[in-house]
Backbone as CSV, one residue per row, in Angstrom:
resi,resn,N_x,N_y,N_z,CA_x,CA_y,CA_z,C_x,C_y,C_z
1,MET,132.563,45.620,103.601,132.071,46.244,105.536,133.644,47.252,105.655
2,THR,133.621,48.030,105.801,134.574,49.017,105.741,134.201,49.166,107.441
3,GLU,135.508,49.256,108.465,135.924,49.086,109.125,136.089,50.290,110.066
4,ILE,135.193,51.384,110.677,135.402,52.844,111.217,136.420,52.702,112.248
5,ILE,135.902,52.251,113.083,136.425,52.179,114.581,136.318,50.687,115.488
6,ASP,136.978,49.826,116.137,137.248,48.637,116.508,137.340,48.855,118.299
7,THR,136.966,48.184,119.137,137.995,47.874,120.453,139.262,47.031,120.780
8,ALA,139.824,47.582,121.367,140.472,46.757,121.805,140.860,46.128,123.335
9,ASN,139.919,47.111,123.955,140.178,47.015,125.665,139.374,48.356,125.933
10,GLY,137.906,47.856,125.953,136.197,48.318,125.695,136.280,49.715,125.644
11,ALA,137.064,50.175,125.179,137.514,51.851,125.507,137.152,52.138,123.792
12,LEU,136.172,52.979,123.296,136.205,53.703,121.733,138.141,54.376,121.453
13,ALA,138.764,54.210,120.720,139.924,54.820,120.222,140.090,55.364,118.785
14,GLY,140.604,56.323,118.201,140.564,56.332,117.241,139.641,57.360,115.781
15,ALA,140.089,57.863,115.129,138.928,58.940,114.379,137.970,58.266,113.779
16,ILE,136.970,58.567,113.345,136.070,57.942,112.560,136.337,59.071,111.614
17,PRO,136.131,58.557,110.004,136.150,58.952,108.712,134.282,59.780,108.480
18,LEU,134.334,60.440,109.586,132.957,60.915,109.254,132.699,61.675,107.355
19,ASP,133.651,62.227,107.333,134.018,62.550,106.214,133.319,61.299,104.641
20,GLU,133.320,60.169,105.193,133.344,58.925,104.117,131.263,58.405,104.211
21,VAL,130.832,58.587,105.825,130.135,58.347,105.787,128.686,59.193,104.905
22,ARG,127.781,58.278,103.804,127.062,59.367,102.878,125.359,59.437,103.849
23,PHE,124.931,59.883,104.374,123.793,60.624,105.249,123.003,60.973,103.894
24,ASN,121.741,60.715,104.346,120.214,61.233,103.326,120.150,62.674,103.227
25,ASP,119.263,62.848,102.630,119.425,64.626,102.823,118.784,65.318,104.165
26,GLN,118.288,64.240,105.277,117.616,64.433,106.247,119.151,64.306,107.335
27,GLY,120.250,64.490,106.467,121.645,64.114,107.421,121.638,62.742,108.495
28,LEU,120.761,61.748,108.060,120.965,60.648,108.798,121.546,59.176,107.960
29,VAL,121.718,58.849,108.585,122.362,57.049,108.672,121.545,55.788,109.521
30,PRO,120.805,54.696,108.214,120.792,54.080,109.345,121.710,53.256,110.029
31,ALA,121.562,52.716,111.226,122.469,51.912,111.845,122.032,50.242,112.666
32,ILE,122.601,49.360,112.193,121.908,47.994,112.475,122.716,48.176,113.701
33,THR,122.515,47.200,114.511,122.859,46.629,116.227,123.195,45.522,115.997
34,GLN,124.139,44.918,116.990,124.286,43.482,116.365,125.247,43.296,118.207
35,ASP,124.325,42.164,118.637,125.042,41.318,119.618,126.542,41.657,119.486
36,TYR,128.010,41.587,120.612,129.057,41.172,119.068,129.960,40.373,119.990
37,LEU,129.422,39.324,120.626,129.558,38.159,120.646,128.855,36.860,120.172
38,ASP,127.600,37.193,119.844,126.992,36.086,119.284,126.481,36.464,118.276
39,GLY,126.574,37.770,117.460,126.276,38.443,116.604,124.351,38.797,115.983
40,THR,123.508,38.483,116.590,122.348,38.159,116.862,121.671,39.817,116.789
41,VAL,120.939,40.311,115.540,120.779,41.640,115.271,119.837,42.330,115.986
42,LEU,119.580,43.348,116.888,118.796,43.767,117.911,118.221,45.074,117.225
43,MET,118.541,46.080,116.725,118.033,46.861,116.339,117.957,47.586,115.161
44,LEU,117.719,48.457,114.533,118.083,49.039,113.493,116.997,50.897,114.050
45,ALA,118.176,51.830,114.037,117.608,52.937,114.254,118.547,53.984,113.472
46,TRP,118.694,55.162,113.905,118.819,56.139,112.819,120.712,56.906,113.508
47,MET,121.102,57.338,113.090,122.628,58.431,113.471,122.762,59.517,112.808
48,ASN,122.777,61.050,113.474,123.302,61.790,112.479,124.801,61.551,113.567
49,ARG,125.548,62.794,112.651,127.099,63.156,112.788,127.214,63.995,113.758
50,ASP,125.891,63.673,115.508,126.473,63.797,116.335,126.170,63.074,117.008
51,ALA,125.034,62.117,116.395,125.165,60.498,117.181,126.179,60.078,117.346
52,ILE,127.254,59.894,116.359,128.088,59.367,116.168,128.760,59.791,116.840
53,GLU,129.343,60.720,117.176,130.651,61.674,117.569,130.001,61.506,119.472
54,LYS,129.274,61.527,119.265,128.065,61.574,121.279,129.166,59.990,121.533
55,THR,128.780,58.885,120.762,128.817,57.717,121.009,130.436,57.172,120.458
56,LEU,131.193,58.089,120.080,132.633,57.818,120.076,133.064,58.379,121.595
57,ALA,132.531,59.217,122.112,133.113,60.728,123.054,132.423,59.084,124.049
58,THR,131.697,58.470,124.065,131.091,58.398,125.490,131.364,56.700,125.806
59,GLY,131.694,56.227,124.481,131.760,54.629,124.664,129.691,53.842,124.305
60,ASP,129.030,54.617,125.042,127.113,54.459,124.691,126.678,54.726,123.328
61,ALA,125.856,53.790,123.283,125.597,54.369,121.838,124.182,55.371,121.876
62,TRP,124.360,55.844,120.763,123.984,56.934,120.778,123.152,57.360,119.475
63,TYR,121.777,58.020,119.372,120.936,57.375,117.787,120.063,59.035,118.126
64,TRP,119.629,59.231,116.701,118.785,60.652,116.211,117.468,59.824,116.194
65,SER,116.665,60.469,117.295,114.930,60.083,117.617,114.061,60.956,116.740
66,ARG,113.897,60.521,115.163,112.914,61.112,114.234,111.694,61.392,114.891
67,SER,110.762,60.946,115.853,109.574,61.218,116.353,109.788,62.199,116.781
68,ARG,110.996,62.427,118.160,111.188,63.074,119.057,112.001,64.574,118.654
69,GLN,112.516,64.310,117.480,113.548,65.566,116.986,114.740,65.352,117.288
70,GLU,115.118,64.813,118.082,116.242,64.671,119.561,117.354,63.615,119.216
71,LEU,118.498,64.227,119.826,119.502,62.935,120.305,118.661,62.289,121.461
72,TRP,119.149,60.843,121.173,118.456,59.451,122.085,119.779,59.002,122.505
73,HIS,119.972,58.406,123.717,120.807,58.148,124.477,120.035,56.415,125.017
74,LYS,120.162,55.566,124.336,119.927,54.228,123.984,119.878,53.913,125.763
75,GLY,118.471,53.409,126.406,118.947,52.615,127.555,119.125,53.945,129.034
76,ALA,119.320,54.936,128.707,119.128,56.057,130.036,117.743,55.618,130.894
77,THR,116.789,55.723,130.244,115.599,55.394,131.417,115.540,54.366,131.654
78,SER,115.413,52.935,130.777,115.074,51.814,131.222,116.327,51.200,132.000
79,GLY,117.534,51.921,131.303,118.735,51.130,132.151,119.760,49.559,131.259
80,HIS,118.883,49.473,130.253,119.955,49.136,128.953,120.209,49.375,128.101
81,LEU,121.213,49.612,128.902,122.344,50.795,127.708,123.009,50.208,126.843
82,GLN,123.631,50.203,125.750,124.267,49.642,125.021,125.412,50.115,124.939
83,ARG,126.818,48.951,124.987,127.861,49.570,125.263,128.762,49.144,123.806
84,VAL,128.917,50.063,123.275,129.526,50.214,121.802,131.083,49.313,121.625
85,LYS,131.389,47.879,121.456,132.481,47.236,120.626,133.028,47.749,119.587
86,GLY,132.548,48.474,118.689,132.767,48.797,117.010,131.717,49.235,115.866
87,ILE,132.329,49.876,115.406,131.628,50.247,114.950,132.106,50.562,112.919
88,ARG,131.241,50.032,111.899,131.726,49.535,110.733,130.979,50.461,109.962
89,TYR,130.921,50.909,108.436,129.688,51.336,107.321,130.264,49.777,106.588
90,ASP,129.260,50.325,105.644,129.217,49.276,104.324,129.479,49.558,103.383
91,CYS,129.871,48.758,102.423,131.051,48.922,100.878,130.673,50.231,99.982
92,ASP,128.722,50.412,100.899,128.182,52.534,99.839,128.267,53.123,101.143
93,SER,128.912,53.178,102.011,128.989,54.385,103.543,127.804,54.943,103.718
94,ASP,126.331,53.987,103.227,125.347,54.420,103.597,125.225,53.816,104.670
95,ALA,125.627,52.763,105.463,125.202,52.947,106.774,125.743,52.237,107.800
96,ILE,125.556,51.891,109.045,126.424,51.986,109.817,126.161,50.521,111.230
97,LEU,127.106,49.654,110.902,126.921,48.401,112.035,127.534,48.837,113.415
98,LEU,126.535,48.471,114.616,127.492,48.791,116.170,127.205,47.336,116.438
99,THR,128.612,47.723,116.286,128.904,46.290,117.416,128.523,46.432,118.688
100,ILE,127.380,45.713,119.762,127.642,46.434,121.298,126.962,45.224,122.102
101,GLU,127.570,45.451,123.311,127.126,44.773,124.977,125.680,45.508,124.971
102,GLN,124.690,44.654,125.060,123.493,44.847,124.916,123.624,44.731,126.620
103,VAL,123.252,45.884,127.633,123.340,45.706,128.879,122.006,45.175,129.343
104,GLY,121.363,44.004,130.209,120.620,43.627,130.390,119.949,42.848,129.448
105,ASP,120.429,42.775,128.295,120.461,41.849,127.296,118.718,42.480,126.546
106,VAL,118.239,42.998,126.583,117.295,43.783,126.190,117.420,44.784,125.555
107,ALA,117.223,45.108,124.102,117.028,46.042,123.063,116.024,47.163,122.445
108,CYS,114.662,46.103,123.047,113.353,46.403,122.624,112.338,46.981,123.334
109,HIS,111.807,48.095,122.780,111.105,48.577,124.441,109.886,47.709,124.398
110,THR,109.406,46.976,124.155,108.728,45.660,124.312,109.227,44.808,125.156
111,GLY,110.039,44.847,125.819,111.171,43.875,126.695,111.825,42.303,125.853
112,GLN,111.951,42.512,124.768,111.939,41.180,123.818,113.792,41.854,123.307
113,ARG,114.711,40.467,123.355,115.819,40.876,123.636,116.448,41.977,122.242
114,SER,115.359,41.810,120.820,115.892,42.194,120.145,114.385,42.563,119.290
115,CYS,114.192,43.683,118.410,113.328,44.250,117.765,113.456,43.252,116.896
116,PHE,113.790,42.513,116.515,113.037,41.532,115.568,112.252,40.470,115.614
117,HIS,111.826,40.550,116.215,111.585,39.133,116.814,110.089,38.127,116.539
118,GLN,108.821,38.776,115.641,107.723,38.681,115.139,108.209,37.798,113.744
119,ILE,107.364,36.602,113.594,107.104,36.605,112.299,105.429,35.739,112.309
120,ASP,105.046,36.301,111.456,103.805,35.828,111.213,102.266,36.441,111.693
121,GLY,103.373,37.512,113.222,102.781,37.633,113.812,102.764,36.995,115.837
122,LYS,103.830,36.162,115.034,104.462,35.252,116.396,105.798,35.741,116.953
123,ILE,105.639,35.552,118.294,107.080,35.738,118.480,108.273,35.021,118.244
124,SER,109.611,34.983,117.545,110.326,34.374,117.615,111.628,34.642,117.161
125,PRO,112.843,34.803,118.027,113.817,35.534,118.703,114.677,34.990,117.263
126,PRO,115.410,36.229,116.691,116.015,35.926,115.564,117.610,35.129,115.746
127,PRO,117.804,34.863,114.748,118.740,33.781,115.061,120.498,34.273,115.376
128,GLY,121.503,34.143,116.329,122.331,34.056,116.860,123.414,33.185,115.615
129,ASP,124.233,33.221,116.070,125.564,31.865,115.401,125.101,30.444,115.705
130,MET,124.978,29.553,114.878,124.831,28.267,115.122,124.721,28.138,116.252
131,LEU,126.177,27.680,117.072,125.871,27.058,118.417,125.076,28.017,119.013
132,SER,124.975,29.450,119.534,123.605,29.416,119.902,122.793,29.433,119.511
133,GLN,122.307,28.717,118.568,120.550,28.186,117.766,120.872,26.960,118.758
134,VAL,122.058,26.018,118.561,121.458,24.902,119.051,121.886,24.942,120.520
135,PHE,122.360,25.706,121.584,122.429,25.800,122.816,121.121,26.253,123.550
136,GLU,120.306,27.193,121.848,119.039,27.137,122.662,117.768,26.339,122.522
137,VAL,117.728,25.270,121.648,116.885,23.930,121.708,117.132,23.417,122.284
138,ILE,118.975,23.087,123.346,119.385,22.351,124.167,118.096,22.946,125.735
139,CYS,118.784,24.228,125.886,118.073,25.218,126.672,116.606,24.773,126.904
140,ASP,116.053,24.946,125.579,114.529,24.499,125.479,114.014,22.976,126.090
141,ARG,115.143,21.851,125.544,114.553,20.701,125.206,114.967,20.778,127.622
142,ARG,116.077,21.464,127.819,115.744,20.585,129.530,115.058,21.770,130.264
143,ASP,114.271,22.618,130.250,113.202,23.108,130.814,111.324,23.032,129.849
144,ASN,111.718,22.094,129.046,110.232,21.216,127.901,110.750,20.332,128.272
145,PRO,110.660,19.250,129.289,111.250,18.095,128.570,110.367,16.772,127.703
146,SER,111.175,16.039,127.205,110.198,15.594,126.065,111.000,13.627,126.239
147,PRO,110.381,12.814,126.259,110.636,11.267,126.624,111.310,10.845,124.905
148,ASN,111.117,11.394,124.222,111.423,10.726,123.130,112.878,11.259,122.241
149,SER,113.631,12.549,123.705,114.514,13.563,123.274,116.013,12.894,123.650
150,TYR,116.918,12.803,122.517,117.968,12.298,123.059,118.482,13.335,123.823
151,THR,118.803,14.415,123.865,119.024,15.161,124.489,118.472,15.321,126.161
152,CYS,117.339,15.326,125.922,116.101,15.573,127.189,116.962,13.585,127.796
153,GLN,117.404,12.792,127.253,117.742,11.426,128.186,119.258,11.208,128.041
154,LEU,119.849,12.336,128.067,121.196,12.826,128.573,121.127,14.256,129.633
155,LEU,120.229,14.760,129.730,119.962,15.479,131.197,119.385,15.227,131.971
156,ALA,118.648,13.758,131.662,117.721,12.998,132.816,119.010,11.586,133.218
157,GLY,119.817,11.445,133.095,120.896,11.087,133.138,122.465,11.939,134.136
158,GLY,122.054,13.123,134.020,122.913,13.894,135.189,124.483,13.749,134.488
159,ASP,125.494,13.867,135.207,126.269,14.481,135.037,127.217,12.915,134.422
160,ASN,126.715,11.350,135.615,127.405,11.113,134.369,127.230,10.021,133.743
161,LYS,126.266,10.248,132.888,125.869,10.491,131.088,126.327,11.510,130.378
162,ILE,126.206,12.036,130.674,126.668,13.211,129.874,127.969,13.482,129.709
163,LEU,128.406,13.561,130.861,130.279,13.404,131.371,131.206,12.365,130.127
164,LYS,130.193,11.691,130.692,130.543,9.950,129.894,130.505,10.396,128.337
165,LYS,130.398,11.250,128.175,129.599,11.298,126.226,130.720,12.379,125.689
166,VAL,131.441,13.296,126.750,132.056,13.738,126.362,133.053,13.853,126.257
167,GLY,133.614,12.862,127.189,134.998,11.799,127.338,135.381,11.185,126.194
168,GLU,133.761,10.239,125.921,133.743,9.375,124.313,134.317,10.514,123.448
169,GLU,133.386,11.590,123.026,133.329,12.168,122.288,134.922,13.448,121.236
170,THR,135.491,13.527,122.771,136.273,13.880,122.569,137.403,13.070,121.923
171,ALA,137.847,11.764,122.763,138.893,10.848,121.414,138.275,10.883,120.650
172,GLU,137.006,10.522,119.866,136.761,10.038,118.601,137.359,11.890,117.941
173,VAL,137.636,12.216,118.508,137.931,14.277,118.026,139.493,14.147,117.444
174,VAL,140.052,13.225,118.593,141.662,12.925,119.001,141.604,11.770,117.661
175,MET,141.125,11.093,117.267,141.159,9.744,116.106,141.082,10.362,115.467
176,ALA,139.852,11.208,114.876,139.407,11.874,113.628,140.478,12.663,112.678
177,PHE,140.970,13.731,113.844,142.323,14.636,113.596,143.650,13.570,112.710
178,LYS,143.966,12.111,114.315,144.951,10.972,113.432,144.408,10.815,112.404
179,ASP,144.003,10.488,111.622,143.019,10.208,110.458,142.903,11.414,109.125
180,ASP,142.868,12.857,109.479,143.140,13.815,109.028,142.414,13.075,107.678
181,GLN,140.707,13.211,107.991,139.924,13.397,106.764,139.227,14.465,107.784
182,ALA,139.332,15.738,106.332,138.382,16.688,107.227,136.775,16.019,107.438
183,ASP,136.067,15.789,106.527,134.986,15.472,106.811,134.419,14.963,108.074
184,GLU,135.281,13.724,108.337,135.044,12.914,109.446,136.006,14.384,110.770
185,ILE,136.411,15.013,110.593,137.098,15.701,112.043,135.839,16.492,112.070
186,ALA,134.796,17.320,110.570,134.529,18.327,111.350,133.161,17.823,111.855
187,GLY,132.409,16.563,111.836,131.865,15.276,112.551,131.639,15.477,113.530
188,GLU,133.454,15.184,113.705,132.832,14.284,115.007,133.427,15.811,116.083
189,VAL,134.414,17.242,115.670,134.276,17.942,116.115,132.563,18.938,116.725
190,ALA,132.005,18.806,115.335,130.556,19.173,115.608,129.670,17.839,116.918
191,ASP,129.760,16.213,117.051,129.460,16.313,118.276,130.258,16.279,119.601
192,LEU,131.060,16.471,119.563,131.664,17.583,121.125,130.993,18.452,121.001
193,PHE,131.172,19.046,119.965,130.633,20.506,120.526,129.168,20.343,121.355
194,TYR,128.166,19.881,120.270,127.184,19.306,121.478,126.925,18.493,122.576
195,HIS,127.510,17.629,122.562,128.031,16.943,124.152,128.230,18.856,125.387
196,VAL,129.157,19.398,124.963,129.590,20.142,125.997,128.350,21.229,126.120
197,LEU,127.810,21.448,124.885,126.638,22.485,124.812,126.057,21.649,125.967
198,VAL,125.252,20.706,125.815,124.432,20.137,127.158,124.767,20.406,128.408
199,ALA,126.331,19.890,128.598,127.052,20.609,130.401,127.091,21.327,130.379
200,LEU,127.066,22.400,129.472,126.927,23.618,130.116,125.336,23.967,130.296
201,ALA,124.095,23.604,129.762,123.087,24.044,129.945,122.699,22.972,131.221
202,ALA,123.521,21.604,131.807,123.116,21.061,132.837,123.622,22.063,133.570
203,HIS,124.282,22.840,133.948,124.862,23.167,135.030,124.545,25.047,135.272
204,ASP,123.700,24.973,134.024,122.838,26.712,134.199,124.431,27.612,133.349
205,VAL,125.354,26.897,132.601,126.324,28.434,132.531,125.827,28.401,130.857
206,ASP,125.594,29.991,130.815,125.021,30.939,129.514,126.552,30.491,128.525
207,LEU,126.191,30.072,127.158,127.272,29.990,125.982,127.680,30.857,125.686
208,LYS,127.334,32.654,125.916,127.290,33.635,126.536,128.739,33.728,127.252
209,ALA,128.697,32.914,128.209,129.594,33.458,129.430,131.242,32.813,128.800
210,VAL,131.223,32.210,128.300,132.034,31.088,127.095,132.707,32.366,126.520
211,TYR,131.583,32.937,125.307,132.212,33.684,124.865,132.836,34.856,125.256
212,GLY,132.096,35.306,126.345,132.766,36.257,126.834,134.362,36.267,127.375
213,LYS,134.557,35.111,128.207,135.818,33.869,128.516,137.144,34.437,126.981
214,LEU,136.284,33.864,125.519,137.503,33.891,124.140,137.913,35.472,124.453
215,GLU,136.475,36.413,124.231,136.947,37.472,123.667,137.919,38.350,124.647
216,SER,137.694,38.168,125.799,138.491,38.891,127.540,139.596,37.920,126.480
217,ARG,140.277,36.864,126.222,141.343,35.953,125.469,141.929,36.277,124.597
218,ARG,140.888,37.042,123.166,141.799,37.416,122.037,142.044,38.718,122.903
219,ARG,141.660,39.533,123.279,141.955,41.154,123.925,143.984,40.722,123.973
């Protein structure tokens, strides 16, 4: 994956080597759209040279509508704009990846977050990174309690139970690092991550808000 352009301050900057992009016979290239924080694949559309140039000039995602045969400003009607954080092309230079901030967290015209939300005719949102997947399960346990679920038992115990476990797991992480055993370290950190995710869910703090803080600090 070759980086065409990446953002450091929320604005697109630099020059895109359009001559290196391999457009098809119709002058189009497929563009995959991915959430810039948790990596969820949101949609697939098409771009031509004008759409790429418009995207670079405005910082919003523009595509080419094959059905209407015109440029398409994503979200102009619905308000679900896509703020582009980076653009890359693949090893063959014949596909593009947009990393974006999805306004309203809805990319699909059906109202789903992602266009790739179906498995065997059933709605099943595509996975993001592993922490996001675990957090989604925890939130589901919070909203649909099950008495046999350890997560539900933690949530039912409130801060006293949840934060006690966070403290215990933190101490175990410290001891694992002191013992310097890689597998033990990985296991204890996984336990700490899980219990912190439970605490986030208990306080209705979205994991993406944490990612947003990390992203802003990375800049």
